[in-house]
N, C-alpha and C positions, 0 to 999 in steps of 0.2 A: 648461264641461264639468260634467256632473252626476255627482257622486260621493257616496258614503255612507261614513261612517267606520266601520271595523270595529275594535273594540278587542280586543286579545289579552290573555291572562292576565298577561303581563309588563308591561302598560301601553303596549305598542307599538301605534301606530295605523296601520292599513292602509286604503287607500282603494279601495272597490269601484266600478267604473265602471258606470253605467247608460246605456242608449241615449238619445241626444239626439233632437231632432225630425228626422224623416225616416229614422231608423235603427231597426232591430229586432234582437231577440235570436233566435238560431237554434241548431240542433244539427246537426253534420256526420253524415250518414247513409251516405255512400259517397265514398271517395277515387277520383278518376279519373286522377290523374297530371298532370304539367305544371302544378302549382299550381292545379288545378281540382277541384271536389268538389260533390256534391249536398248541399244544406242544407235542412232542414225549418224553416220560419220560424214566428214567433208567429201570423201570420194563417192558418196551415194550408197554405200553398203550399210546394211544393218548388221551389227555385231552383238554377240552376247558378251556383255561386260561384267567384270567382277571387281570388287574392292579388295586389294591385297590385304593380307593379315596385318601388316604393319600400320595400315591406315584405317582399318576397319572401325575402330572405336572413336576416331577423331573426325570422320567424314560422314555427314548426313546428306543424303541426296533425295530430291523430290522429282516428281514428273516435270518435264520441260526444263530441267536444269541444264546448263551448258557445262561441259567437262572437257578435260584434255585426256585423251586415251593413248595407249601404246599397244598396237597390235602384237599378238604373240608371234614368235619366230615360226612355230609350227601352227597350223590352222589360223594364220593371220587374217584370212578373209572372213572368218566367222567368229573369232574370239579376240578379246582384248582385256587389258587391265586399265582401271581408272586411276589416273595419276593426280589430277587436280580438279577441284570443283570451283567454278566461278561464283563469287557473290553477286547479288542482284545489281549493285551499283557498277560493277565492272562490266556486266552484260549490257547495261544501258549505255555505257561509254563506248563499248565495242559496236553496238547497234548504230549509234550516232555517227561513228567513223566509217561505217559501211563494211565492217569486217565480218558480219554475219549474214551477208546477202544470200549465201547458199542455203540458209535455213529459213529465210523469210517466207517462202511459198508454203511452208508447213503451218504457219500460224493462222 
């Protein structure tokens, strides 16, 4: 896994996850219900994302949350699975470092 260390003021180290090969970062633009949502991805496409069954009870996603997605092998341009949901503190760190410039025009 690709992580970057985030150092807090108290000396605590938090690891921020980056997308691996075949994964992308995205932002939730519309909740559809039944663990499905529309996600705007780094490549500019809007995909129908779903939370896989193994993560369904542990992952809570709201509008405008940043997530890591993995496009499907078939229908990869229109559908994806949600792999990871960024907490707000990690999103602030990524925004300060300029990693979310592709999504800034949408805010």
